[in-house]
C-alpha positions, 0 to 999 in steps of 0.5 A: 318440953322434951329432953335431949335429942340424938339424931343418926342417919346412915347413907350409901355414897353413890359411886364416883361422887365422894369428893363432891359430896365431901365439898357439899357436906362441908358447905352444909356444916358451915351453914348449920354452924353459922345458922343454928346456935342451939345445936349442941353438935353436928358431926359427919363420918365417912367410912368406905362408901358410907356417910353417917351424920350425928347431931345432938340437940337440947330438945325437940324444938332444936331439931325442928329448927334444924329441919326448918333451917337446913331441910331445904339444903338436903335436895342437893344430896339427892344425886350424891347419897341414898339414905338407908336409915334414920335413928332418933333417940329421945322424944321427937315431936310429931312435927319432926317425925313428919319432916324425917319421913319427908327427908327419908322419902326424898333421899331414900330412893335409889 
């Protein structure tokens, strides 16, 4: 079993959609809070035209659960953000690396 995992992603907010994004991200955060009891923390920060998402997991399995539970909801963000980076601190599993690659492909193109 792996140790703690810290996940950070940064995205550019597309022009004219900030308020829509804030509503969508609040819905996602509420869903995650209700559905992922193993998640230690899930935080979202907005700065000008950027959004940063930071979450903390006890282990790689918790991040895998997050991707399985919340991953399908990420599609609604395709027209709202352009993902510019994902950083993971700790020892993520190969499954996580594959899931994050898929997320980057889905949200990273402008």
